C-alpha positions, -999 to +999 in steps of 0.1 A: +515-384+168+500-419+165+532-439+163+566-432+179+593-454+163+618-433+145+633-398+147+611-385+118+580-392+139+589-362+160+590-338+131+612-308+135+640-320+158+650-285+171+614-279+181+613-313+199+645-304+218+630-270+227+599-288+239+620-311+260+637-281+276+603-266+284+591-299+300+623-301+320+616-267+336+582-278+348+574-315+341+539-312+357+526-282+336+506-304+312+487-326+337+454-316+323+462-334+290+463-368+308+434-365+332+412-396+330+435-411+303+453-444+308+487-455+295+492-493+291+529-503+292+535-538+280+568-556+287+578-587+269+613-582+283+630-570+315+633-533+322+645-508+348+650-473+333+623-477+306+597-489+331+604-463+358+609-433+335+579-440+313+556-446+344+569-413+359+564-395+326+528-407+324+521-396+359+538-362+352+510-358+326+482-368+350+477-402+334+467-435+350+492-462+343+487-500+339+519-521+336+517-556+321+545-581+324+536-605+296+559-633+310+547-629+346+510-632+355+495-632+320+486-660+296+514-671+274+509-654+240+512-669+206+525-644+180+525-664+148+496-669+124+486-704+113+499-722+144+479-751+159+478-739+195+482-772+212+512-762+232+517-740+263+504-708+247+468-701+257+461-669+239+469-654+205+482-619+202+455-611+176+428-614+203+450-600+231+459-568+214+424-554+207+414-564+242+443-544+256+432-515+235+398-515+252+414-506+285+437-477+276+442-446+255+479-450+247+501-482+245+538-486+249+554-519+240+589-534+247+598-565+228+634-574+220+649-592+190+647-630+192+678-636+169+659-665+154+653-648+121+668-615+109+639-608+085+613-613+112+631-591+137+638-563+112+601-564+100+591-556+137+563-582+135+551-578+171+551-540+174+535-537+140+506-559+151+500-535+180+500-506+156+475-524+133+451-540+158+451-520+190+432-489+177+455-468+200+486-447+195+516-469+200+551-459+211+582-482+211+598-488+245+626-507+226+619-532+199+638-557+179+656-529+159+651-495+176+650-478+210+638-442+202+631-431+238+667-438+247+681-421+216+659-390+222+672-389+258+707-392+245+703-363+221+688-342+249+718-349+270+743-340+242+724-308+236+727-299+273+764-307+276+779-298+243+807-272+243+807-263+206+779-259+181+787-291+162+804-316+185+822-348+174+801-378+186+815-413+184+795-445+187+819-473+197+813-510+199+827-526+231+829-563+242+802-581+260+798-618+271+763-621+256+746-615+223+728-581+225+704-565+201+713-537+177+683-515+188+702-490+209+731-484+184+706-484+155+685-456+171+715-437+183+730-437+148+696-427+133+692-398+157+728-386+154+724-385+116+694-363+120+711-340+145+738-313+138+768-334+149+800-348+134+791-385+137+815-414+136+808-452+142+836-475+151+835-513+155+854-544+145+849-558+110+817-580+109+797-557+131+784-533+104+750-519+113+722-518+088+729-490+062+694-475+068+705-466+103+742-458+096+732-433+070+759-408+062+780-415+093+817-421+089+826-457+097+861-462+112+875-496+121+905-482+141+889-473+174+917-450+186+917-431+154+879-427+157+883-413+193+907-386+183+893-351+191+859-365+201+836-345+224+812-374+232+820-412+234+789-434+233+800-470+241+776-499+234+779-536+225+758-552+198+758-586+183+765-592+146+737-575+126+742-600+097+743-573+070+770-590+050+766-625+063+729-632+073+740-665+088+760-646+115+730-626+126+729-624+164+762-640+169+791-629+191+820-627+167+845-608+189+853-603+226+885-583+221+890-565+254+912-540+235+879-523+226+870-516+263+868-479+268+896-470+293+916-440+303+940-445+274+911-443+249+897-412+265+931-395+266+930-390+228+896-373+229+890-336+235+882-343+272+851-361+259+821-370+279+813-407+283+778-420+276+761-454+279+724-464+280+728-487+310+729-514+324+766-516+317+791-544+322+820-526+341+855-534+330+841-550+298+823-520+282+841-494+302+866-493+331+856-481+366+877-450+364+860-438+332+824-444+342+831-429+377+849-398+363+834-363+362+831-367+324+806-396+328+771-387+318+754-420+324+732-408+353+721-375+337+715-395+305+692-419+324+674-390+341+666-376+307+647-407+299+618-392+319+620-361+298+620-379+264+591-401+275+571-371+288+575-352+255+564-383+235+534-390+257+524-353+256+524-353+218+504-386+217+478-371+241+475-340+220+467-362+190+437-379+207 
């Protein structure tokens, strides 16, 4: 596997889940794969779970790890072609990327949406430059549009906790004070469409996700109706994706606290588990009683980030 961006990059999803279960039984059994190999993890944005879990995964596989915070301690990087570099950016990504490739065997990159231009964000300009110029396998640690390591961990968690062969899974928009990317909901929708689940997406009007991620999911604008009989509730905020009105891309159109997941919402489910990628704004996304309940999976879900990253890195090492 040379690139990990979307669910199809893993191939057979059942085989990937079986591999995750095998890794979880003994996460150190493949250390010979990474001996004398180096993973370079590049962060253009802040991180807690992604940084820690991916570093741990690389170490599980016997790898050396280099972490680069682009905005702390590195030269400021120019990303656009044709720019006269007479400002505060000292180095161009087109030189920096192949240099980075000289020092490692696998590269992970985290670079969020800028919300300045929908076309640029959805074309994944920065990540695609790493794929093109680094000469190394590249995996996405969250990009402008996707967060596949999170979605893989989410699916592993659902597989572990499901009580029926085909559970009902609901992705629900929830309010947030800031404009957030669509990467997590995009990937979650993409992966749930590929899995054997009854998948529903619920959000206010104006928050329609890109059709290429929504796929065959049912879209329900009545949140309580969407929650009825659900087995898993995945709450997440996202800003306007600009599908129908590009001029609204990245805007906060709604802060309706009626969409906050609380006990009344969970009461209409089939004793559903609650999920969220973290970090979470308590009492905006979800109330204290729900996230602290026995049905909350936010910690096991976060723990599975180590497993999803280990499987991905293992497959990349096997391709070298």
